[in-house]
N, C-alpha and C positions, 0 to 999 in steps of 0.2 A: 562402104557398108551403109545401107539405108536404115536409119534408126528412128523409132517412135518413142517418145517420152511421155508417160502419162502419170500425173499426180492424182492423189485421191483414188488410186486404183483398187483399193481393197473393198469398196462398197459403192452403192448408188450409181450415179451416172458415170463416174470414173471406171468402175468395174464393167459397166455395159459398153463403154467405149473400147475397153481392152478386149472384151469377148467378141466384139464385132469389128475389130480392127481390119480384118481381111476384106471387109466390104468397102473400105476406103482406098486401099492400095496394097502393094506388096512391100514388105519390110523384112530385112535380114535379122533384125533384133528389136526387142521392145524393152525399155527400162520402165519398171513398175515402181512407183514411189508412194508410200503411205507409212503410217506408224506401225500397223499390225502386220508383222512378218508372216504369221501363220495364214492370215487371210490372203496376203499377196501370193504366197506359195500355192494356195488353192486356185487362185485365178491363173497363175502361170501354167498350171497343169492343163487347164482347159483351152488355152489360147492356140496351141499348135505352132508357136513361133519360138525361136530361141529367146530366152528372157534373162534379164538381170533384175533381181529383187533387191530393192533398196529400202530398208525399214528406217526411214528418216522422218523426223518431225520438222516439217517445213516452217514452223513458226519459230524455230531456234536459229540463232545467228550462226551456230556451228555448221549448220547444213549448207550455208552458202559456200564455205570453204571446202566442204566435202564435194559439193557439186563441181566447183571450179577445178579441184584436183582430178576428179574423174574425167571431166571434159579434156583437160590437158593430156591426160594419160591415154585416153581412148581415141581422141580426135575424131569423133563420130560425124557422119553426114546426117544431121537431124532433118528429116523430111516432115516430121509432124511432132508438135508439142501440144499436149492437152493439159490445161490447168483446171482440174476438177476438184481440187481439195478446197475445203472451206466449211464453215459452220455458222449457225445463227442462234439467237436467243429470242424467244417470244416473251417479252416482259417489259416493264418500265425500266429505263436505263439504269436507275439506281438499285434495282432489285437483284443485280448480280455484281460481283466485285469488279473494281476497276481493272484488276489483272485479267479477268475473263474478257472484258470489252477490248482491252489492249491486245490480248492474244488473238481475238477475232480480227482485229485490224492487221496484225502481223501475218496471219494466215491468209485472209481474204484479199489483202492488198499488197503488202510488202513481198510476200512469197511469189506472187504472180509477176511483180516487176523484176525481181532478180532472176526468176526462172526464164523469163523472156529475154532479158538483157544478156544473160550469160549464154543462152542457147542460140541467140541470133548470130553470134560469132561463128557458129558451126552450121549455119543454114545457107542455102543458096536458092537460086531461082526455082520455083516450083514447090518450095517448102510452105507449110501451113502451121498456123497457131490457132488453137481453139481455146478460148477462155470462157468459163461459166460465169455469167452475170445473173440477171434475174429480171422478171417483170417489175420487181420492186425497185429496180434501178432508175425508174422513170419519175419517181416522186418521193418526197419524204413520207415515211410510214411510222406514225407514232406507235410505240410499244413493240416495234420491230426496228427501232430507230438506227442502232449502230450497224446492224446487218444491211439494212437498205442503203445506208450511206456508203458502206464498203462496196456494194454492188454498183452504185452510181459511179464510183471511182473506176471499177473494172470496165464498165461500159465505155466511159469516156477515154480511158487509157487505151483500150483495145481499138476503138475507132480511130484514134489519133495515130496509133502504131501502124495500123493498116495503111494509112495514107503515107506515113514516113517511109515505109519499105515497099510501096507499090512499084516504084521504078526498078527495084531489085527483084521483083517477081515473087515476093514473100507476102502471103495473105494472112491477115488476122481476122478471125470471126468471133464476135461476142454472142454467146448463146443466152437467150433470155427466157427461161422456162417459167411457166405459171406453177401452181402447186403441183408437185410431182411425188409419186409414191417411192420414197427412198428412206434410208435410215436417218436422214436429216432430222426428222421429227423426233427421233429418240433423244437427240441432244438438245433440240430447240425447246422442248416442252418437258417439264418435270411433273411427276404425279402430284407432288405436294404444293405446286404453284396454282394460283388462280388462272383459269383458262383465258388467254387473251384472244386467240382466234377461235371463234365459236361457229363461224359459217365459212365453209370452203365451197366456193361457187362451182369449182371443178377440180378434179384431181386426175392429172395425166399420168400416163405410163412412161417410165424412163426410157424404155426401148424406142418409143415413137419420137421422143425428144432427141435422142442420140441419132436415130436414122435421119431426121431432118437436119440436124447439125452437120452431119457428114455430107449430106447433099448440098447444103448451103455453102459449106467450106469449099467443096469442089467447084461451085459456081462463083467463088470469090466474093461472096456477100460479106459485108462487114457486120451484119446483125442477123441472127437466126431466131425466128419466132415460130412456135408451133401451136396451132389451135386457134379457133375463132375468138374465144374469150380472151386469150392472152393478147392477140393482136388488137382486139377492140379496146381492152383496158389500156394498152400502151398508147393507142391513138388518143383516147380520152385524156390520159395523163399529160399528153403533149399539148392539147388544145385548151384544156380547162385550167382555171387558176388552181394552184396547188393548195391554197387555203380551202377551197371547195372539196377537192379530192380527199384531203385529210379529214375534213368534217364528215364526209360521206363514209369513209372507212370507219371512223369511230362510231358513227350511227349504226352501220351495218353489223359491227362486232359488239355493239352495246358497251362501248368504252367511255361514254360521255361522263359517267359518274365513277370511273375506276379510281380507287384510292389505295 
């Protein structure tokens, strides 16, 4: 039984991956994972594939055991794993509680590691992993600091994982979107906070990001980038000193005198 596993499937890019799953390949079943059960059930109705709805909080250590138990019970043939869960905060590091920052690390990093490690035991040649990183993974980003650092981890981990399992025919692709229209911003920015991001150079459509990600995963690329601005910024962040990139970001967003 060919199974696809999608985390963060209740909204944003995770939801879009689920709704367009048939464009990637044929699956007998899809496991949808996110916290909001009602939203997952809505997605399940639209997919047209047999689904298993798992209302789990991936930042909780209890979920690791639940996923382990499910894998041992079902023994699925996982042909596709998509890790799309995650969140960020746009503010100075000390402007949210340490619990929030640690929860961000748990969800954005730890959850991806254990989802990959546990799932790989049930993958074979031709299987794919897609992890959502970010353009922000390429450099330190003041005032989006913890989020950018977690995405740098995701990018590095994904590219290394891709090489480790290349001989087994299992591909891992890190997707690096630029600003994208999703519910991400509902959690990243609060109305009562000072605006950190004042200028969005571009805002991409999640459908286009997902379409490119599926195409790049099929082509066995280890990194997926969509849009000229995203590609150009990642190139600049690679060749320019990070001190310059950070200073430019603060100048662009008028953050030099942020207090």
